[in-house]
N, C-alpha and C positions, 0 to 999 in steps of 0.2 A: 130960549134960543138953542140950548143944548139938545132939547127934545126934538126940535125941528131938524137940526143937523143929523141927529141919530136916525131919524125917520128917513131922511134923504140918503144917508149912508146905507141903510138896510135895503132901500129900494134899488139903489145902484148895484149893491152887492148881489142882490137876487138876480138882476138882469145879467150881471157878469157871470154868475154861476150858471145860469141857464144857457147863456151863449157858449161857455166853455164846455159844458156837458154835451151840447149838441155838436160842438167841434170834435170832441173825442169820438162820438158816435160816427160822424162823417168820415174821419180820418183813420179810425181804428183798423180798417182792412189793409192799410199801408204799413203796418208794423208798429213797433214800440216807440221808435224815435219821435214821430209826430205826436203820439199820445202823450209822451213825457213832456214835450215842448209845450203843449196846450195846458197841461196841468200846472207846469211851472209858471206859465203866463197868468193863470188864475191866481196863484199865490202872490205874484208880483202886483196884480191889480188890486188885491186885497190890501197890500201894504200901501199902495198909492192912495186908495180911498181912505184908509186910516189917517194918512198924513194930510191929504188935501181937503177932506170933508170934516173929519173929526178933530184935526189938529193934534193927532197922536204921533209922536216920533219915536224912533228906536235909538237907543244908545248902547253900544257894545263895549264890553271890557274883555278883551281877548278875542281870539279867532278860532274857529273850528277847523282842525287840520283835515286835509284830504287823506283818504285811505280807508281801510277796513276797520271801523270802530263801532262800538255800541254807544250811541249817543243818548244819555239819560237826561231828560228834560223835565224840569218842574212844570206842573200843569195847573194854571189858575184861570185860563179863559180860552176862547177860540183863537186868540191872537197867535199864540205859539203853536197851536194845533195846525194852523194853516201855514204859518211862516216857516216851519221846519222844512217845508218843501223848497224854500229859497235859500236857507242858510247852510244847507248841506248839499253835497253833490248827488243828486238823484237818489234820495234816501228811500228805503223801504220802511214804512211806518207801522208799528204795532198798534192795532186799534180794536175796539170792541167788535165782536162778531155781528152784533145787531146793526151797527152802522155800516160795516163792510158788506152786509147783505141787504141793506135797505134798497127799495126800488130805485132803479136808474143810477142814483148817485153811488150806491154801493158797487154797481157794475163798473162804473168809471174807476172807482178806487181799486178794485181788483185788476182791472185792465192796466192800470198804472203800475201796480205792485204794492200790496200791503200784506201784513201778517195778521189775519183775524184771530182773536183770542176769545174763547168761550170760558169764562171764569168758573162756570158750574161743572165743566167737564173733567176737571182734575188732571190726572196723569196723561190721559189721551190728548187733551188740549196742549199740554206741554210738549209731547212728542211731535205733534203737528207743527207747533211753533218752531221746534228745532229743525225739522225738515225744511220748512220755508226759510228759516234763517240761514241755513247752509246754502240754499239755492241763491239767496241774495248775495252772500259772500262770493259764491262762484261767479256771479254776475258783476263783481267788483262794486257793490253798492253798500254804503253804510246803513246801519239799522237804527232807527229812532224809536225809543221806548219811553213812555211816561211811567216811571217805576212806582209811583203811588197808585197807579191803576185807574184813576179817574180824576176829574177836575176837583180841586179843593179850594175853599175860600182863602182869601189873602190872610196871611199870618198863621195859618194852620200847618202843622208839620206831622202828618200821619206816618206810620211805619210803611216801609216799602212792601209791595206785594211780592209773594214768593216767586212769581213768574220771572221777575228780573234776575234773581240769583240763579235760577235754573238756566236762563239763556246765557248768562255770564259764564257759568261753569261749562255748559255743553258746547258753546261756540268758541270759547277760548279767545275772546277779543278783548283788547284794552277798552276802557270806558272813558268817554269824554262827558263829564257832568256839566250841565248848563242850568244856572239859576235864572229865574225870571220873576218879575214882580207885577205882571199885568193885572193881577187881581185888585190892585189898589184903585185902578180906574174902573174895572168891571163891577166892583162892589156897589157902585152908585145906581145900579139898575139899568133901565132902558136908556136914559139920558147920560151918555158918556161924556165926561169933561175932557178938555184938551190936557195934554201932559206928555210925559216921557215914560216909555216902557224900557226898563233896564234889563240887559242880558249880561250875565257874567259867566265866562267859560272857566271852569275849574281845572286844576292840575290833572293830567292824564293818569288814570289809575291802571296799573298793569294787570294782565290776566294772572290767574293762578292763586289769588288770595282766598282765604277761607270766607265762607258766607258772611259771618259776623263782621269780618274786617271790611269786605267790599261794601256791604250794606251801610256800615257806619260811615265810611268815607263818602259814599254817594249821597247819603241822607244829609250829611253836614254840608256838602258842596252845593247841592241844589237848593238848600234853604238859607244860604248865606245872606241873601238880600232880605229875607224875612227876619233875620236875626239882628240886623243892624238897628241902631237907635233911630 
């Protein structure tokens, strides 16, 4: 039964994604407002499908504040990658350059506003990230970053990628760390069981800390759900 629900979920999610991509293409000439509204609708539809088809609900501990923040999110599955568009106010998401420049979908991402990162480009990539991050701040948009750099299996706690500390130092923003345990459900493979994905918003971390200090605090905060018994 779980496999059937999961297949139905993927089918509907594919249809939803296709429809929303076409919507962005159609309304893109009318400016950023309709584009952002369509992208946010796509994120909400994903949440509805999780709830109504797979029986996966969200439970929040804390709330993400409005304003200019660097929102550091644990990354275990596609759940939080898509839902960040709903739980923050029009965020700019830091994502892999390969995804940001993928055919069609990547164009939609760039039209909405993302910060592509090329991990192999070193200092040049960091300078580009800083410029785009400052543009996001000027547009009064928070920035979402997955500080581990990639999706990690449930229970694993890798070190943070250096790009996070670079953005923190150069942009001078406070950090809102967000822990998530979606990997508990995604580790079952294609057939996702029903359950609850927990989000926990950590204490706001002020700007201006040393690299080792901010990395230690963010690492502990985003992994708090993985550390519990």
